[in-house]
Gaussian input, Z-matrix of N, CA and C with variables (Angstrom, degrees):
# hf/3-21g

backbone

0 1
 N
 C     1     B1
 C     2     B2     1     A1
 N     3     B3     2     A2     1     D1
 C     4     B4     3     A3     2     D2
 C     5     B5     4     A4     3     D3
 N     6     B6     5     A5     4     D4
 C     7     B7     6     A6     5     D5
 C     8     B8     7     A7     6     D6
 N     9     B9     8     A8     7     D7
 C    10    B10     9     A9     8     D8
 C    11    B11    10    A10     9     D9
 N    12    B12    11    A11    10    D10
 C    13    B13    12    A12    11    D11
 C    14    B14    13    A13    12    D12
 N    15    B15    14    A14    13    D13
 C    16    B16    15    A15    14    D14
 C    17    B17    16    A16    15    D15
 N    18    B18    17    A17    16    D16
 C    19    B19    18    A18    17    D17
 C    20    B20    19    A19    18    D18
 N    21    B21    20    A20    19    D19
 C    22    B22    21    A21    20    D20
 C    23    B23    22    A22    21    D21
 N    24    B24    23    A23    22    D22
 C    25    B25    24    A24    23    D23
 C    26    B26    25    A25    24    D24
 N    27    B27    26    A26    25    D25
 C    28    B28    27    A27    26    D26
 C    29    B29    28    A28    27    D27
 N    30    B30    29    A29    28    D28
 C    31    B31    30    A30    29    D29
 C    32    B32    31    A31    30    D30
 N    33    B33    32    A32    31    D31
 C    34    B34    33    A33    32    D32
 C    35    B35    34    A34    33    D33
 N    36    B36    35    A35    34    D34
 C    37    B37    36    A36    35    D35
 C    38    B38    37    A37    36    D36
 N    39    B39    38    A38    37    D37
 C    40    B40    39    A39    38    D38
 C    41    B41    40    A40    39    D39
 N    42    B42    41    A41    40    D40
 C    43    B43    42    A42    41    D41
 C    44    B44    43    A43    42    D42
 N    45    B45    44    A44    43    D43
 C    46    B46    45    A45    44    D44
 C    47    B47    46    A46    45    D45
 N    48    B48    47    A47    46    D46
 C    49    B49    48    A48    47    D47
 C    50    B50    49    A49    48    D48
 N    51    B51    50    A50    49    D49
 C    52    B52    51    A51    50    D50
 C    53    B53    52    A52    51    D51
 N    54    B54    53    A53    52    D52
 C    55    B55    54    A54    53    D53
 C    56    B56    55    A55    54    D54
 N    57    B57    56    A56    55    D55
 C    58    B58    57    A57    56    D56
 C    59    B59    58    A58    57    D57
 N    60    B60    59    A59    58    D58
 C    61    B61    60    A60    59    D59
 C    62    B62    61    A61    60    D60
 N    63    B63    62    A62    61    D61
 C    64    B64    63    A63    62    D62
 C    65    B65    64    A64    63    D63
 N    66    B66    65    A65    64    D64
 C    67    B67    66    A66    65    D65
 C    68    B68    67    A67    66    D66
 N    69    B69    68    A68    67    D67
 C    70    B70    69    A69    68    D68
 C    71    B71    70    A70    69    D69
 N    72    B72    71    A71    70    D70
 C    73    B73    72    A72    71    D71
 C    74    B74    73    A73    72    D72
 N    75    B75    74    A74    73    D73
 C    76    B76    75    A75    74    D74
 C    77    B77    76    A76    75    D75
 N    78    B78    77    A77    76    D76
 C    79    B79    78    A78    77    D77
 C    80    B80    79    A79    78    D78
 N    81    B81    80    A80    79    D79
 C    82    B82    81    A81    80    D80
 C    83    B83    82    A82    81    D81
 N    84    B84    83    A83    82    D82
 C    85    B85    84    A84    83    D83
 C    86    B86    85    A85    84    D84
 N    87    B87    86    A86    85    D85
 C    88    B88    87    A87    86    D86
 C    89    B89    88    A88    87    D87
 N    90    B90    89    A89    88    D88
 C    91    B91    90    A90    89    D89
 C    92    B92    91    A91    90    D90
 N    93    B93    92    A92    91    D91
 C    94    B94    93    A93    92    D92
 C    95    B95    94    A94    93    D93
 N    96    B96    95    A95    94    D94
 C    97    B97    96    A96    95    D95
 C    98    B98    97    A97    96    D96
 N    99    B99    98    A98    97    D97
 C   100   B100    99    A99    98    D98
 C   101   B101   100   A100    99    D99
 N   102   B102   101   A101   100   D100
 C   103   B103   102   A102   101   D101
 C   104   B104   103   A103   102   D102
 N   105   B105   104   A104   103   D103
 C   106   B106   105   A105   104   D104
 C   107   B107   106   A106   105   D105
 N   108   B108   107   A107   106   D106
 C   109   B109   108   A108   107   D107
 C   110   B110   109   A109   108   D108
 N   111   B111   110   A110   109   D109
 C   112   B112   111   A111   110   D110
 C   113   B113   112   A112   111   D111
 N   114   B114   113   A113   112   D112
 C   115   B115   114   A114   113   D113
 C   116   B116   115   A115   114   D114
 N   117   B117   116   A116   115   D115
 C   118   B118   117   A117   116   D116
 C   119   B119   118   A118   117   D117
 N   120   B120   119   A119   118   D118
 C   121   B121   120   A120   119   D119
 C   122   B122   121   A121   120   D120
 N   123   B123   122   A122   121   D121
 C   124   B124   123   A123   122   D122
 C   125   B125   124   A124   123   D123
 N   126   B126   125   A125   124   D124
 C   127   B127   126   A126   125   D125
 C   128   B128   127   A127   126   D126
 N   129   B129   128   A128   127   D127
 C   130   B130   129   A129   128   D128
 C   131   B131   130   A130   129   D129
 N   132   B132   131   A131   130   D130
 C   133   B133   132   A132   131   D131
 C   134   B134   133   A133   132   D132
 N   135   B135   134   A134   133   D133
 C   136   B136   135   A135   134   D134
 C   137   B137   136   A136   135   D135
 N   138   B138   137   A137   136   D136
 C   139   B139   138   A138   137   D137
 C   140   B140   139   A139   138   D138
 N   141   B141   140   A140   139   D139
 C   142   B142   141   A141   140   D140
 C   143   B143   142   A142   141   D141
 N   144   B144   143   A143   142   D142
 C   145   B145   144   A144   143   D143
 C   146   B146   145   A145   144   D144
 N   147   B147   146   A146   145   D145
 C   148   B148   147   A147   146   D146
 C   149   B149   148   A148   147   D147
 N   150   B150   149   A149   148   D148
 C   151   B151   150   A150   149   D149
 C   152   B152   151   A151   150   D150
 N   153   B153   152   A152   151   D151
 C   154   B154   153   A153   152   D152
 C   155   B155   154   A154   153   D153
 N   156   B156   155   A155   154   D154
 C   157   B157   156   A156   155   D155
 C   158   B158   157   A157   156   D156
 N   159   B159   158   A158   157   D157
 C   160   B160   159   A159   158   D158
 C   161   B161   160   A160   159   D159
 N   162   B162   161   A161   160   D160
 C   163   B163   162   A162   161   D161
 C   164   B164   163   A163   162   D162
 N   165   B165   164   A164   163   D163
 C   166   B166   165   A165   164   D164
 C   167   B167   166   A166   165   D165
 N   168   B168   167   A167   166   D166
 C   169   B169   168   A168   167   D167
 C   170   B170   169   A169   168   D168
 N   171   B171   170   A170   169   D169
 C   172   B172   171   A171   170   D170
 C   173   B173   172   A172   171   D171
 N   174   B174   173   A173   172   D172
 C   175   B175   174   A174   173   D173
 C   176   B176   175   A175   174   D174
 N   177   B177   176   A176   175   D175
 C   178   B178   177   A177   176   D176
 C   179   B179   178   A178   177   D177
 N   180   B180   179   A179   178   D178
 C   181   B181   180   A180   179   D179
 C   182   B182   181   A181   180   D180
 N   183   B183   182   A182   181   D181
 C   184   B184   183   A183   182   D182
 C   185   B185   184   A184   183   D183
 N   186   B186   185   A185   184   D184
 C   187   B187   186   A186   185   D185
 C   188   B188   187   A187   186   D186
 N   189   B189   188   A188   187   D187
 C   190   B190   189   A189   188   D188
 C   191   B191   190   A190   189   D189
 N   192   B192   191   A191   190   D190
 C   193   B193   192   A192   191   D191
 C   194   B194   193   A193   192   D192
 N   195   B195   194   A194   193   D193
 C   196   B196   195   A195   194   D194
 C   197   B197   196   A196   195   D195
 N   198   B198   197   A197   196   D196
 C   199   B199   198   A198   197   D197
 C   200   B200   199   A199   198   D198
 N   201   B201   200   A200   199   D199
 C   202   B202   201   A201   200   D200
 C   203   B203   202   A202   201   D201
 N   204   B204   203   A203   202   D202
 C   205   B205   204   A204   203   D203
 C   206   B206   205   A205   204   D204
 N   207   B207   206   A206   205   D205
 C   208   B208   207   A207   206   D206
 C   209   B209   208   A208   207   D207
 N   210   B210   209   A209   208   D208
 C   211   B211   210   A210   209   D209
 C   212   B212   211   A211   210   D210
 N   213   B213   212   A212   211   D211
 C   214   B214   213   A213   212   D212
 C   215   B215   214   A214   213   D213
 N   216   B216   215   A215   214   D214
 C   217   B217   216   A216   215   D215
 C   218   B218   217   A217   216   D216
 N   219   B219   218   A218   217   D217
 C   220   B220   219   A219   218   D218
 C   221   B221   220   A220   219   D219
 N   222   B222   221   A221   220   D220
 C   223   B223   222   A222   221   D221
 C   224   B224   223   A223   222   D222
 N   225   B225   224   A224   223   D223
 C   226   B226   225   A225   224   D224
 C   227   B227   226   A226   225   D225
 N   228   B228   227   A227   226   D226
 C   229   B229   228   A228   227   D227
 C   230   B230   229   A229   228   D228
 N   231   B231   230   A230   229   D229
 C   232   B232   231   A231   230   D230
 C   233   B233   232   A232   231   D231

   B1=1.4372
   B2=1.5264
   B3=1.3137
   B4=1.4631
   B5=1.5208
   B6=1.3250
   B7=1.4552
   B8=1.5170
   B9=1.3434
   B10=1.4601
   B11=1.5213
   B12=1.3344
   B13=1.4599
   B14=1.5177
   B15=1.3297
   B16=1.4643
   B17=1.5277
   B18=1.3162
   B19=1.4592
   B20=1.5306
   B21=1.3084
   B22=1.4633
   B23=1.5251
   B24=1.3130
   B25=1.4719
   B26=1.5292
   B27=1.3256
   B28=1.4737
   B29=1.5321
   B30=1.3486
   B31=1.4624
   B32=1.5216
   B33=1.3187
   B34=1.4621
   B35=1.5264
   B36=1.3299
   B37=1.4727
   B38=1.5282
   B39=1.3186
   B40=1.4610
   B41=1.5227
   B42=1.3157
   B43=1.4581
   B44=1.5222
   B45=1.3221
   B46=1.4684
   B47=1.5252
   B48=1.3222
   B49=1.4689
   B50=1.5274
   B51=1.3284
   B52=1.4654
   B53=1.5191
   B54=1.3309
   B55=1.4641
   B56=1.5220
   B57=1.3229
   B58=1.4614
   B59=1.5211
   B60=1.3139
   B61=1.4662
   B62=1.5275
   B63=1.3267
   B64=1.4611
   B65=1.5272
   B66=1.3257
   B67=1.4736
   B68=1.5260
   B69=1.3209
   B70=1.4648
   B71=1.5189
   B72=1.3102
   B73=1.4525
   B74=1.5178
   B75=1.3293
   B76=1.4602
   B77=1.5257
   B78=1.3144
   B79=1.4586
   B80=1.5232
   B81=1.3159
   B82=1.4633
   B83=1.5203
   B84=1.3083
   B85=1.4606
   B86=1.5170
   B87=1.3129
   B88=1.4615
   B89=1.5253
   B90=1.3165
   B91=1.4634
   B92=1.5212
   B93=1.2964
   B94=1.4566
   B95=1.5109
   B96=1.3080
   B97=1.4600
   B98=1.5225
   B99=1.3126
   B100=1.4561
   B101=1.5245
   B102=1.3290
   B103=1.4598
   B104=1.5240
   B105=1.3223
   B106=1.4615
   B107=1.5213
   B108=1.3280
   B109=1.4604
   B110=1.5205
   B111=1.3311
   B112=1.4564
   B113=1.5250
   B114=1.3443
   B115=1.4657
   B116=1.5217
   B117=1.3344
   B118=1.4617
   B119=1.5283
   B120=1.3202
   B121=1.4681
   B122=1.5329
   B123=1.3267
   B124=1.4597
   B125=1.5213
   B126=1.3343
   B127=1.4693
   B128=1.5260
   B129=1.3294
   B130=1.4568
   B131=1.5258
   B132=1.3261
   B133=1.4634
   B134=1.5295
   B135=1.3264
   B136=1.4649
   B137=1.5245
   B138=1.3328
   B139=1.4608
   B140=1.5258
   B141=1.3282
   B142=1.4661
   B143=1.5286
   B144=1.3222
   B145=1.4615
   B146=1.5225
   B147=1.3197
   B148=1.4657
   B149=1.5270
   B150=1.3417
   B151=1.4678
   B152=1.5288
   B153=1.3329
   B154=1.4671
   B155=1.5270
   B156=1.3290
   B157=1.4634
   B158=1.5200
   B159=1.3314
   B160=1.4594
   B161=1.5253
   B162=1.3240
   B163=1.4660
   B164=1.5275
   B165=1.3299
   B166=1.4631
   B167=1.5279
   B168=1.3302
   B169=1.4654
   B170=1.5270
   B171=1.3109
   B172=1.4576
   B173=1.5239
   B174=1.3242
   B175=1.4620
   B176=1.5235
   B177=1.3115
   B178=1.4544
   B179=1.5153
   B180=1.3306
   B181=1.4652
   B182=1.5251
   B183=1.3338
   B184=1.4711
   B185=1.5262
   B186=1.3373
   B187=1.4639
   B188=1.5257
   B189=1.3242
   B190=1.4668
   B191=1.5232
   B192=1.3232
   B193=1.4700
   B194=1.5201
   B195=1.3331
   B196=1.4610
   B197=1.5312
   B198=1.3255
   B199=1.4614
   B200=1.5321
   B201=1.3303
   B202=1.4683
   B203=1.5256
   B204=1.3373
   B205=1.4606
   B206=1.5251
   B207=1.3340
   B208=1.4683
   B209=1.5245
   B210=1.3250
   B211=1.4598
   B212=1.5255
   B213=1.3226
   B214=1.4631
   B215=1.5199
   B216=1.3368
   B217=1.4558
   B218=1.5285
   B219=1.3212
   B220=1.4659
   B221=1.5315
   B222=1.3403
   B223=1.4602
   B224=1.5189
   B225=1.3346
   B226=1.4609
   B227=1.5244
   B228=1.3308
   B229=1.4565
   B230=1.5115
   B231=1.3283
   B232=1.4754
   B233=1.5010
   A1=107.32
   A2=115.59
   A3=121.54
   A4=108.97
   A5=115.79
   A6=121.92
   A7=106.05
   A8=116.44
   A9=119.48
   A10=110.33
   A11=115.37
   A12=123.15
   A13=106.89
   A14=116.84
   A15=121.87
   A16=109.47
   A17=115.15
   A18=121.97
   A19=109.23
   A20=115.26
   A21=120.81
   A22=107.54
   A23=116.85
   A24=120.30
   A25=112.67
   A26=118.39
   A27=119.69
   A28=111.52
   A29=116.98
   A30=121.82
   A31=112.82
   A32=117.64
   A33=121.51
   A34=111.69
   A35=117.38
   A36=119.97
   A37=110.93
   A38=117.28
   A39=121.15
   A40=110.18
   A41=116.59
   A42=120.47
   A43=111.51
   A44=117.15
   A45=120.53
   A46=110.73
   A47=116.33
   A48=119.99
   A49=111.50
   A50=116.91
   A51=119.57
   A52=110.38
   A53=116.42
   A54=120.54
   A55=111.20
   A56=116.58
   A57=120.67
   A58=111.41
   A59=117.15
   A60=121.59
   A61=111.41
   A62=116.56
   A63=120.75
   A64=112.74
   A65=117.10
   A66=122.06
   A67=111.90
   A68=114.83
   A69=119.11
   A70=109.00
   A71=115.07
   A72=120.79
   A73=112.97
   A74=113.33
   A75=120.40
   A76=108.76
   A77=114.91
   A78=121.00
   A79=107.19
   A80=116.28
   A81=122.59
   A82=108.03
   A83=116.19
   A84=121.34
   A85=109.37
   A86=116.22
   A87=122.41
   A88=108.92
   A89=115.18
   A90=118.72
   A91=106.41
   A92=116.54
   A93=119.60
   A94=110.63
   A95=116.48
   A96=120.32
   A97=113.44
   A98=118.11
   A99=120.72
   A100=110.56
   A101=114.65
   A102=121.32
   A103=107.84
   A104=115.53
   A105=121.98
   A106=110.32
   A107=115.17
   A108=121.63
   A109=104.22
   A110=117.53
   A111=122.68
   A112=110.52
   A113=115.07
   A114=121.78
   A115=106.84
   A116=116.74
   A117=120.83
   A118=113.33
   A119=117.98
   A120=120.55
   A121=109.18
   A122=116.47
   A123=120.61
   A124=112.21
   A125=116.83
   A126=118.46
   A127=110.92
   A128=117.98
   A129=120.75
   A130=111.62
   A131=116.27
   A132=119.75
   A133=109.50
   A134=116.07
   A135=121.00
   A136=112.59
   A137=117.66
   A138=120.71
   A139=115.00
   A140=117.88
   A141=120.05
   A142=112.95
   A143=117.37
   A144=121.12
   A145=111.58
   A146=117.75
   A147=120.54
   A148=111.77
   A149=120.03
   A150=118.43
   A151=113.90
   A152=117.00
   A153=120.28
   A154=110.71
   A155=116.05
   A156=119.30
   A157=112.89
   A158=118.41
   A159=120.05
   A160=109.94
   A161=116.60
   A162=121.39
   A163=112.18
   A164=116.41
   A165=122.41
   A166=107.95
   A167=117.37
   A168=121.53
   A169=113.99
   A170=113.34
   A171=121.46
   A172=108.73
   A173=115.95
   A174=121.30
   A175=110.09
   A176=116.05
   A177=121.77
   A178=113.24
   A179=115.46
   A180=120.55
   A181=112.14
   A182=117.71
   A183=120.01
   A184=110.56
   A185=117.41
   A186=120.66
   A187=110.17
   A188=116.74
   A189=120.29
   A190=110.70
   A191=116.72
   A192=120.06
   A193=110.81
   A194=117.05
   A195=121.16
   A196=110.85
   A197=116.59
   A198=120.08
   A199=110.15
   A200=116.94
   A201=120.83
   A202=111.27
   A203=116.59
   A204=121.41
   A205=110.46
   A206=117.34
   A207=120.63
   A208=110.62
   A209=116.87
   A210=120.27
   A211=110.51
   A212=117.49
   A213=120.25
   A214=111.08
   A215=117.28
   A216=120.26
   A217=109.72
   A218=117.10
   A219=120.27
   A220=110.16
   A221=115.95
   A222=119.90
   A223=111.56
   A224=116.57
   A225=122.21
   A226=110.81
   A227=117.00
   A228=121.46
   A229=113.83
   A230=118.65
   A231=121.25
   A232=111.51
   D1=132.07
   D2=-179.58
   D3=-136.97
   D4=133.58
   D5=169.29
   D6=-105.72
   D7=127.49
   D8=-175.50
   D9=-140.67
   D10=134.63
   D11=172.76
   D12=-119.44
   D13=126.73
   D14=-178.62
   D15=-109.97
   D16=135.86
   D17=178.65
   D18=-139.18
   D19=164.53
   D20=171.60
   D21=-62.84
   D22=148.64
   D23=-177.07
   D24=-60.23
   D25=-23.14
   D26=177.47
   D27=-66.23
   D28=-16.67
   D29=179.07
   D30=-100.72
   D31=17.90
   D32=-178.82
   D33=-58.86
   D34=-36.06
   D35=179.54
   D36=-61.71
   D37=-38.51
   D38=176.81
   D39=-59.69
   D40=-46.05
   D41=179.82
   D42=-65.31
   D43=-37.57
   D44=176.67
   D45=-62.53
   D46=-40.44
   D47=177.97
   D48=-65.71
   D49=-36.26
   D50=175.50
   D51=-60.72
   D52=-46.85
   D53=-179.55
   D54=-61.63
   D55=-41.62
   D56=178.84
   D57=-67.28
   D58=-45.98
   D59=-177.46
   D60=-63.28
   D61=-41.08
   D62=-178.24
   D63=-87.53
   D64=-8.92
   D65=-178.65
   D66=54.03
   D67=41.66
   D68=176.02
   D69=-161.63
   D70=163.95
   D71=176.55
   D72=79.92
   D73=-177.71
   D74=-178.00
   D75=-151.18
   D76=159.32
   D77=175.62
   D78=-101.99
   D79=127.76
   D80=-179.61
   D81=-118.10
   D82=134.40
   D83=179.64
   D84=-98.52
   D85=132.46
   D86=176.99
   D87=-94.95
   D88=164.89
   D89=169.88
   D90=-68.05
   D91=142.69
   D92=-177.79
   D93=96.26
   D94=-139.23
   D95=-171.51
   D96=-120.10
   D97=36.12
   D98=-179.09
   D99=-131.13
   D100=155.97
   D101=173.27
   D102=-145.06
   D103=159.79
   D104=-176.21
   D105=-126.83
   D106=143.28
   D107=164.72
   D108=-99.10
   D109=119.20
   D110=-172.66
   D111=-123.82
   D112=131.63
   D113=174.71
   D114=-124.39
   D115=125.16
   D116=-179.92
   D117=-118.09
   D118=-16.92
   D119=-179.00
   D120=-71.92
   D121=120.20
   D122=-177.33
   D123=-58.67
   D124=-37.26
   D125=-179.51
   D126=-65.90
   D127=-34.90
   D128=177.32
   D129=-70.98
   D130=-38.34
   D131=176.93
   D132=-63.41
   D133=-44.77
   D134=-177.51
   D135=-69.21
   D136=-42.93
   D137=-171.20
   D138=-98.51
   D139=-13.03
   D140=-177.57
   D141=-123.11
   D142=-51.77
   D143=-174.33
   D144=-71.72
   D145=-53.53
   D146=-178.28
   D147=-61.65
   D148=-46.05
   D149=176.69
   D150=-60.74
   D151=-34.36
   D152=178.42
   D153=-61.02
   D154=-48.23
   D155=-177.67
   D156=-79.74
   D157=-16.67
   D158=169.18
   D159=-71.76
   D160=-38.57
   D161=-179.81
   D162=-74.31
   D163=-33.87
   D164=-178.53
   D165=-126.02
   D166=80.16
   D167=-171.28
   D168=-61.97
   D169=145.81
   D170=172.49
   D171=-77.82
   D172=164.00
   D173=179.77
   D174=-120.33
   D175=159.93
   D176=174.04
   D177=66.81
   D178=-146.12
   D179=-175.88
   D180=-64.71
   D181=-26.87
   D182=178.29
   D183=-65.67
   D184=-32.29
   D185=176.80
   D186=-64.18
   D187=-39.80
   D188=177.74
   D189=-67.58
   D190=-39.58
   D191=176.46
   D192=-61.33
   D193=-41.62
   D194=-179.71
   D195=-66.05
   D196=-38.94
   D197=177.25
   D198=-59.81
   D199=-44.66
   D200=176.85
   D201=-64.55
   D202=-39.48
   D203=178.42
   D204=-59.35
   D205=-46.62
   D206=179.39
   D207=-62.76
   D208=-41.35
   D209=179.83
   D210=-63.87
   D211=-42.87
   D212=-179.47
   D213=-65.37
   D214=-34.12
   D215=177.85
   D216=-63.48
   D217=-42.13
   D218=178.07
   D219=-63.28
   D220=-43.78
   D221=179.90
   D222=-65.41
   D223=-37.68
   D224=-178.49
   D225=-63.47
   D226=-34.45
   D227=-176.29
   D228=-77.70
   D229=-9.68
   D230=-178.14
   D231=-79.47

Protein backbone atom coordinates (compact mmCIF):
# COMPACT_ATOMS: atom_id res chain seq x y z
CA UNK A 1 0.00 0.00 0.00
CA UNK A 2 1.39 3.39 -1.00
CA UNK A 3 0.03 6.90 -0.59
CA UNK A 4 1.64 9.24 -3.11
CA UNK A 5 1.23 12.90 -4.06
CA UNK A 6 3.05 14.07 -7.20
CA UNK A 7 3.95 17.68 -7.89
CA UNK A 8 6.22 19.65 -10.19
CA UNK A 9 9.75 19.81 -8.78
CA UNK A 10 9.31 23.55 -8.12
CA UNK A 11 6.85 22.49 -5.38
CA UNK A 12 9.29 20.17 -3.61
CA UNK A 13 9.37 22.48 -0.57
CA UNK A 14 5.61 22.03 -0.16
CA UNK A 15 6.04 18.26 -0.15
CA UNK A 16 8.90 18.52 2.34
CA UNK A 17 6.67 20.54 4.65
CA UNK A 18 3.96 17.89 4.36
CA UNK A 19 6.44 15.21 5.41
CA UNK A 20 7.64 17.32 8.33
CA UNK A 21 4.15 18.31 9.47
CA UNK A 22 2.84 14.75 9.35
CA UNK A 23 6.09 13.23 10.68
CA UNK A 24 5.96 10.50 8.07
CA UNK A 25 6.81 9.75 4.49
CA UNK A 26 9.56 11.02 2.26
CA UNK A 27 10.07 13.21 -0.78
CA UNK A 28 11.41 11.39 -3.83
CA UNK A 29 12.74 13.18 -6.90
CA UNK A 30 12.03 11.75 -10.34
CA UNK A 31 14.03 12.28 -13.48
CA UNK A 32 12.65 15.33 -15.20
CA UNK A 33 10.53 17.88 -13.42
CA UNK A 34 8.47 15.92 -10.90
CA UNK A 35 8.74 14.80 -7.29
CA UNK A 36 6.58 12.68 -5.01
CA UNK A 37 5.59 12.71 -1.37
CA UNK A 38 5.38 8.99 -0.56
CA UNK A 39 4.07 7.20 2.54
CA UNK A 40 4.37 3.41 2.72
CA UNK A 41 4.07 2.64 6.45
CA UNK A 42 0.59 1.23 7.02
CA UNK A 43 0.40 2.68 10.52
CA UNK A 44 1.11 6.16 9.15
CA UNK A 45 -1.48 5.75 6.41
CA UNK A 46 -4.04 4.55 8.96
CA UNK A 47 -3.31 7.05 11.74
CA UNK A 48 -2.15 10.15 9.86
CA UNK A 49 -3.09 10.21 6.16
CA UNK A 50 -6.64 8.85 6.29
CA UNK A 51 -7.67 11.00 9.29
CA UNK A 52 -6.24 14.09 7.56
CA UNK A 53 -8.36 13.58 4.46
CA UNK A 54 -11.40 12.59 6.52
CA UNK A 55 -11.11 15.93 8.33
CA UNK A 56 -10.41 17.89 5.13
CA UNK A 57 -12.29 16.03 2.38
CA UNK A 58 -11.21 15.99 -1.22
CA UNK A 59 -13.64 17.03 -3.95
CA UNK A 60 -14.61 15.59 -7.32
CA UNK A 61 -12.96 12.50 -8.75
CA UNK A 62 -10.19 12.64 -6.12
CA UNK A 63 -12.84 12.04 -3.44
CA UNK A 64 -13.88 8.86 -5.25
CA UNK A 65 -10.24 7.79 -5.53
CA UNK A 66 -9.79 8.35 -1.79
CA UNK A 67 -12.91 6.31 -1.02
CA UNK A 68 -11.44 3.41 -3.02
CA UNK A 69 -8.06 3.93 -1.33
CA UNK A 70 -9.65 3.61 2.13
CA UNK A 71 -11.55 0.50 1.06
CA UNK A 72 -8.41 -1.13 -0.33
CA UNK A 73 -6.56 -0.39 2.92
CA UNK A 74 -9.26 -2.25 4.86
CA UNK A 75 -9.10 -5.15 2.40
CA UNK A 76 -5.29 -5.19 2.52
CA UNK A 77 -5.32 -5.58 6.31
CA UNK A 78 -7.48 -8.73 6.25
